[in-house]
N, C-alpha and C positions, 0 to 999 in steps of 0.2 A: 902976609896971607899966602897960603899954599896955592900955587898956580894950578895944581891939579883940581882944585875945587871948582875952577871955572870951566874945566873941560866938559864937553857935552857927554851926557849919560849914554853909555853903550848898552843897548837892550840885549839881554841874554836870550839865546834861542829858546823857543818853547820846549819844555821837557816832555819826553814821550810818556804816554800813559800806559805803563806795562799791564795793569789789570785789564784795561780796555783792549789792548792788543791780544791778550789771552782770550777774552770774551769774543772778540771778532774772529779770532782763529778758530774757536770752537764752532761759531756759526758757519764759517766757511767749510770746516771739515764735515759738519753735519749735512750741509747742502750737497756735499760731494759723495758721501758714502752711506748716509742713514736714510732708510725708506721715508719718503715724504708723506705719503698718505696713510690713513688708518688701516687700510687693507693690505699694507706691506708694499711690495713691489719695488719700483725704482726710486732713486734719490732725486732731489730737485734738479741737479745737473742733467741726469739721464732723461728726466721728463722734458726738460727744456730742449735737449737735443732731439727728442722724439717728436717735437712739434708743439709743446705747451709753451707758447711764446710769453705768456704772462709771468713765467718764472725768471726770464732774463733780467728784467729790471730789479728783481730781488737780488739776483746774483751780483749785479752791478753795485747795488747798495751795500752788500756785505763787503765787497772788495774796497769800496770807497771808505767804509768805516774802518777797515783794517789799515789802509794806507794813511788816513788822516790821524788815527790814533798813534801810528808809528812816528809821525812827524810832529805830534803834539798840537795839532790844529783841532781844538775842542769844538769850535763852532761847526766845522765841517763834519766832525764825528757825530754831533747831535743831529744835524740835518740829514745825513746819510742814514743813520739808524732810524730816525722817525719816518723817513720816506719808505724805508724797507718794510717797517711794520704796517704803516698805513696802506701801502700798495698791496701787500699780501692779503690783508683783510678785505680791502676794497675789491680786488680781483676775485677773491673767493666768494664774496657775496654776490657779485655780478654774475659769475658763472652758475651759482646756485646748485641745483640738482644735477646739472651737467658736469660739474667739476668734482674733484676728489675731496673727500673729507680730510681735514688736517690730522696727521698722525704724529708719531714720536719725532720724526725729523723736523716737521714744521714747528712743533713745540720747542725743540732745542734752539732752532734758529731765531724764533720770535723772542724767546726768553733772553738769549744772549744779546740781541739787538736792543732790547729794552734796558738791560744793564748798561750797555754802552751809552745809550741816550741819557740815563740818569746820572752816570758818572761824569759825562761831558757837561751836563748842566751844572753839577756841583763845582767842577773845575773852573767854570766861568763865573762863579760867585753866588750861585743860587744855593738855597738850603744851608746858608752859612758856610759854604765851601766844604761841607762834610759829605764825603762821597757815600759813606755807610747810610746816613739818614736819607740822602737822596735816593739811593737804591731801594731802601725799604719802602719809602713813601710811594715811589713811582710804580714798583711792582705790585704792592698791595692795592693801590688805586686802580691799576690795570686789571687785576683779578676781580675786584668789585664791579668794575664796569662790565666785564665780560660775563660774570656769573650772577649778577644781581640786576644791574640797570639794563643791560641788553635784553635778557629774557623777559623782564617785566615790560619794558618798552615794546618789545616785539609782540608780546601777547596783547597789549592794549591796542597796538596798531592793527592787529587782525580783527578788531571790533568794527573797523571801517572798511574791511575788505570783503569781497564776495568769494564764492567758492573757487573762482579761478585766480584769486589773488589780486584782482583789480580794485582800485579805490572806488568806494560807493558810499559817499557820505549819507545818502538817504537811508542806508541800512541802519545807521545809528538810532534814528528815531524809531524805526520799525522794531529793532531789537531791544531798545532800552525802555521805552515808554509803553509797556504792555501791562495788562491787568494781572498776569501771573507774577509780575515783579512788584508792582506798586499798588495793587488792588487793596481797597479798604472795606470790602464787603462785609467782613466779619464784625465790623463795628456797629452794624445796624441792620443789614439786609439778610443776615443769616448765612451768607456764602463765605468762602474762604478769603483770607487776606493774602496778598502777594508775599513772595519769599523775602523781599527786602524788609517789609513791615514785620513779618514774623521774626526774622533774624535780629532786627534792631530791638524789638520788644524783649526777646529772649536775652540778648546781650545786656540790656539795661537792668533787667531783673537779676541776672546772675552777677553782674558787676556790683550792684548796690548791696545785695544780700550777702554775697561772699565777703565784701569789705566789712560789713557790720558783724558778720559771724566771726571773721578773723580777728576783729577788734575785741569781741567778747572773750574769745579764747586767749588772746594775748594779755588782756587786762587780768584775767583770772590767774594766769601763770606769773606775770610780772608783779602784780600788785595785790593779789588776793590769796596767796598762800603757795608755798613751794611744793607742797605735797602732790600737786597735780601736774607739775612741770614735766616729770618723766613720761607720763602717759601721753600728754598732749604733744610733746616733742616727738615721741614715737609715731603718733598719728600724722604729724607733719611730714615725716619721711616717707610714709607709704605711697602718697601720690607720685613721688619722684620715681619710685621703682615699680609703678603699676601702669600697665597700658590703659589708656583713657577709657576704653570700652569695657573694662572689667567691672566697674561699678554698674554700668548699664546692664550687663549680663546678670549681675546679682539682683538688681531691681526687677528684671523680668522674672527671675526665678521666684522672687518673693511676692510680687504684685501682679504678675501676668494673669491671664485668664485661668490658667491651670497652676498658678503660683501657690507657694506654701501658705502665706498669710491670707491670700484670697480664698483658698479652700477652707482654711480654718474659720474665717469670718462667715462664709456661706454655711458651713456645717453647724456652728455653734450659735451664731447670732442671727443668721438669716439674711445677711446682706448678699444680694445676688452677685454672681460673677459678672465682670464687665471688663472693658478695655480702656478704662480711664487713664491708665498709666502711659498709653501710647499717644504722645502729643506733647503739648507745652508742659504739663505737669511733670511727666516722666523725664523729659530732656533737661528741664531746669533742675530737678532734684539730682539727677546724675552729675550734672556739671557743678552744682554746688558742692557735692561731696568730693568731686575731683579737684576743684580749684580753691576752695576755702582754706585748706592747709597752707597753700602758697601765700595767700593774703595774711594768714596768721604769722608766717615767718617774717614777712615784710614789717608788719606792725609790731611784732615782738622785738625786732631789732631797733625800730624807732623808739619804742618805750624804754628799752635799755639805754639808749643814747640821751634821753631827756634828762637834763641835769636836775637831780633831786634838790640842789641848793635853791632853785627857783621856787619849788613847791614848799620847801621849809620856810622861805622868806614870806610866802603868802600865809602860811599857818601862823608864823610869828605875828603877823598883823591881824590875827584872830579870824581869818577866813575859815568857813566851814569846809568839810571835805568835799561837799558838793560844789561849792564855789571854787575851790582850788582846782578841781577837775575841769569845771566849765570854763574858767578864765585863764588857766595856766597849761594844764596837760592837753586838753582838747585842741586849742589853737596850734600847739607845737606838733600835733599829729597830722596836721593838714596835708603836708607833702606825702606822708606815708599812706594816708587814706586815698589821696588822689592816685597814687601809684597802684594801690591795691585794687581800686575800682577799674583803672585802666587795664591792668593785667587781666582781671576777670572779664572785662568787656571784650578785649581782643581775643583771649583764649576761647570765649564762647562763640565769637564770630567764626574763628578758624576751626573750631572743633568739628571733626568729621565722624569720629567713631561713635560717640554717644547718640547723635541723631540717626545714624544708620541703623541702630538697634531699636530706638525708642520713638522716633519722630512720627511714625504712622503717616497720617494725612497732613501733619503739620510740617510743611516743607520749609527748609532753610537754604540759604545761599550755598553753603558748602556741599550739600547733597545735590542740589540742582546743578551746580557746576560740574560735579563729578559725572553725573549721568549725561551732561552735554558732551563730555569727552568720551566716556566709556560706554555710553548707552547706544542703542540702535541708531539714534539720529546722528551721532558723531558730528557735531556742529561746533568747531573751534571758535568761530566768530561769536556764537551765542555764549560759549563758555567765557570768552574774553570780556564780554559785556557784564556778565555776572561777577567775574573777578574784579572788574573795575568798580562795581558798586560796593563789593566787599572791601576793597582797598580804600575807597572814598570814606566809608564809615570809620575805618581804623584811623585814617589821617585826621578826620574830624574830631575823633575822641582825643588824639594827641593835642590838637590845637586847643580844644576846650580845657584840657588839663592845664596847659600852659597859661591860658587866660585866667583860670581860677586861682592858680598859685601866684601869678604876677611876679614881681621882682622883689618880694619881701625876703628877708633873711630869717632862717629858722635854725641857725647855728646855736647850739647850747654846750658843745664839748670843745673846750679850748685847752691850751697848754697849762692852765692853772690847775692846782689840786682840787679835787672834788670828792669829798667823802660823805656826802649827804645820804640819807635814807629815803627811798621812794615813798611818797605819800600813799596811805591805804585808801581803799575805795569806800565811797558812801555805801551804807548797808543795802539800800535798795538796788543800787547798781551791781553790787556784788552778788546779790541773790539772782538778779536777771542773768548775769554772766554764768553763774554756777549752773542754773537749770538749763540754760542754752547749751552749755558744754556737756552736761550730762546726757541730754537728748541726742546731741550730735555724736558724741563718742559711742553711745549705746548703739545707735543705728549704723554707724560706720563699722563697729565690731561685728554686727550681725551680717553686714554685706560681705566682709572679708571672711567670716566663718563659712558663709555659703560658698565662696570661691574655693576655700581650702578643703572643705568637705565634699563639694560637688564633683571633684575629680575622682573620688574614691568610692562613689556609689553609682548604681546603674543608671539612674536618670532622676536627678534631684528636681528637675523642672516639672516632672509629672508625679512627684511624690514617691518614687520608687527608691527607697533608701537601702536596697540590698548592696552589701559591700562588693565592690568589683574593681579590678585593676585593668579592665579591658581598654579603657580610654588611654591610660598611660602606655599600655602595650601597643595600641594602634598608632599612637603618636611617637613614642620613644622606645619602641621595641628594639632589643639587641639580641643578635643570634651569633652562635659560633659555628662556622661552617668549615668547609675544606680549605678555604683561603684565609681563615682566621676570623677575627671579629668583624661582624657585619651589622651596620646600623640600618635595620630594616624599617623602622618606624617612619611614617609619612612626614613627621615634623622635623626630622633631623636636618635635612637639607636647608630648610629655612632658618633653623636655629644656628647652624654653623655659619651660614652666609651672613646672618645678622651680627654675630659676634665678630666676624672678619671685617665687615663694613664699619662697625662701631670702633673696633681696635685701630683701623687705619684713619678714620676721620677724627677721632678724639685728639691724638697728638697734633695733627695738622691744624685743628681748630685752636688748640692752646697756643701753638707756635705763632700763627698769623695774628690771633687776637692780642697776645702779650707783646709782640713786636710792634703792632699798631699802637698799643697803649704806651709803649716806651717813647716813641717819637712824638706822640701827642703831648705827653706830660713833661718830657725832658728837653724838648727842642722847640725853638721858635723859627718859623719859616712862613713865607707867603702862602696863603691858602690852608693854614693849619685848621681853622674852624671848618672849612669845607671838607677837608679830609676827615675830620672827626665825625661830621654828619654822614659822610659816605660809609664809615664803619658801623654806624648805628642804624641806618635806614632799614636794613633787613629785619630788624626787630619789629618794625611797624608794618611789615608785609605779612599777612596771614599765610600759614603753610599751604592752604588750598591755592592761593594765588601763585605761590612759588611753584607748586606742582604743575599747574596749568601752564605757567610761563616756560618751564623747562621742556614740557612736551612740545609747545609751539615753536620754541626757539632752537632746540637742539635735536630736531627730528630730521633735518636735511643738512647737506654740506653747506659751508665748510666745517661747521661745528656740529657734526653728527655724533651724538653721544647716547641716544636712547637705545635701550636694550642691553647695555653693559653695566658693569659694576661702577665704572668711573662716575657716571651721572649720579648714582646714589651717594657716593662719597662726597662729591662736590656739593650736592644739595645739603647734606648734613653740615659740612664745614662752613658754608657761607650762611646757612640758616642759624647756626649756633654761635657764630663768631662774635656777635655783640656781647655775649656773656663773658668771653675771654677778655674783650676790651675793657668792660666795666670792672671785672675782677682785677685786671692789671692796673687800671687807673686808681682804684681804691688802694691797692697794695703799694703802688709807687708814691702815693700821697703821704705814706708813713715813712718813706725812706728819704733821709735828708739829702738834698742835692749837693751838699759839700763833699759827699763821697765821690760823686762824679767829678767834681772840681779837683779834688785831691788826685784822682787818677789821671786827669788831664794834665795837671801840673807835673806829674811824673812822666809826661810824654806818652802816655798810653793812648792808643787809638780808640775811637768810639766803639769799634767792634770788640776790642779786648776788654774795655770797661764793661760793656754789656755782658760779655761771656763770663768774666771773672768776678765782677762786683755785683751787678744787678740781678742776673738770673739766679744765683744762689739765694739771694734774699727774697726772691719771688716764689719760693717753693710752695708755700701755702696756696697762693693764687693759682699756680700751675696745677696743683692737685685738685683744687676745686673745679677748675675749668675742665680738667680731664674727666673727672667723675660725672659732671653734668653732661658733657658732650657724649660720653659713653652711654649713660643711662637714657638720655634723650634719643640717641640713635637707636637704642634697643626698643623704645616704647612709642616713638613717633609714628603717625599713620597718615595725617592729613595731607602731607606733601608727597610722600613716597607711594601712596596708594595709586598714583598715576604713573609711577616710574618703575615699579617692580615688574619683573617678568617671570615666566615659568622657570627660566634658568637661574635668575638671580631674584628669588623670592625672599621676602623678609617675614619675620615672626608675626608682626602685627597684621600684615596683609594676609598671611595664612589664616590667622584667627578670624579675621573679618570674613574670609571666604567660608570658613566653617559655620559662622553665625548665619550668613546668608543661605547656606544649605540646610539650616536647622539642626546642625550637629553641635548643640550647646554643650553637652558633656565633654566632648573632645576640646572645644574652645576653652572651657573652664580648666581642664587639666593642663593645657599648654600655658594658660595664664598663671597657674600656680607655679609651674616650673620657672617662668620668667621672673615672677616676684621673688622667689627664693634665690635665684641666681643673682639678681641685681641687688637684693638686700645684703647678701654677703659681700659683694663688691663695694657697696656704699659704706657699710660698717667698717670694713677694713681701711678704706680711705679716710673715713672720719676719725678712726683711731690714730692713723698716722699723722693727720693734720692737727688734731686737738681743737681747742676752743680758745678764742681771745678773751682776755679778762681785763676789765677796766680798773680793778683795784679799789672798788668802792666798798663801803661797809655794808654788811647785810644784817638782817634781823629776822627772827622767826615771826612772820606776820600771822596773826590769828586768822583762821580760816573763815571766821564769821565777818571779817572786815572791820572789827572794832579795834 
């Protein structure tokens, strides 16, 4: 026996963590030379020497993190880094309005300490010992906490605070249980219902009808004849590139008291002019035209994924077309129908633009919340209560959807070959889908024709069809002066600002979303399900709630962001991030994990595998996320209506302002420019991405459904 085998093991000294040493050194350098506060000025060290004693513990934590990383003591590095971050935020919130707002120096120091903390945890065995995964998870979770959970929690907390910021639980009952929120007088007494009842009723109607309308359109394209697919797919793209209030403007031009169709009915048929369109009918109609194409895309994708082999098996057993649809196709569409309803329900609750144009005396939560912040009363506590009701409705819808779907499996696409032909529709169902689609397409085309024509005539709303370019000149006038080209139109500033904000937020949205999807799908670590929930929760929060939350949370130090461009970018990034996550998860599900394993076998790091193997294969998902984030940032209004300023105004906010001022022709002209601009962007990206094909057989289905 070898005597050395009995010798006691000699423990090797801990290895220094060079990346953490670099991160801690960056934190130290930033605290020494970079301005700490948002208004510039002195660094953290200079402020500490000037009497801001709360910065001394932070300086000590930075030095401790650097020394412990140099000696390889990961536990001490994690403790020092966590203490530095916690102390900085805690001291900042305690000081409140009397303290400085965090600036670039604070951002660098806090980010570097967060990286140190994550890497130290990984070196201690957490996250499978993978420092890259640990860094991604910790940083993304921290960002979500700061920009989603903190503002929403802060806004909800203000519901139980008085005007001086003191807790007053008695205010909850006074603010929440009021007749203007929960009143049901419209059900029998002839008075109005509360905004909560109105919003819930509107959302249920829009959710159900948009899901059924989307199903009819999807069935017609997928099972009733390919000749309609091009038109319907084109119509499905329009809402993506259209500001939500454009349809509302078109409806006013058509059915308002001085509208084109209203005037025609009065002149030729004798139906008197009225304001019936202002209220529930008008808002519901505008939302259906806006959101039904999204339901169509969801259900079309679900129908495409339904295995035709199952339907062929039922037909082989001599089941009729009606029975095949009822017993095979319809049950498999259950998840898609639930998602389509949920999307319509949530979008209806969060919609601000259509109600601001058409609601009249029919008040909804989004409008009531806006005027609680922006109106003369300026009551953040009242706005927080209304936002809480809106959020409760949304979460209840998510919970009911999960209860309805249960734990059943709806998988029909497997690795086996599938060359079946989709079953054709029963004739009665086909006729219903055909006439529904005909009415919907005709009306949608009329609405968009109004928008495209309205900018080139003097006043389409009053029937004055004299050709005029004055609206485009007022909004997008360009002059050549002594200093060169001058963009003199009133809309140019908001247009350029919107493009800049969208161009900055879209890549950040794609980056954070796809990195989150990567660690969710490719790695196993404690808390993975919680992390996935964190990445998706902002989808369940209506834009109105996000806007109110950002105003309440980021209006005072230490996180004072209101009034600048940064808050607009952050709002779009974390509002749209779930799309990037889901797109990444779906794309990664099609990439075999053996590619990652082969790269690891060749001793490639996780970061190198991600950069050289995974990201090139995620190109379609990246492009989809980019185009969605960009177009949504160009057209969103419900969240940013609270955040835009005169200096950083956005296109949609500018158009809403023109609508409120009664300048409909200028609003229509601007909307036409936005639609054209985003349609070009969307078509270029779609051409670059292409379309996925499942390799199934096709056949020329008879348009009659036989």
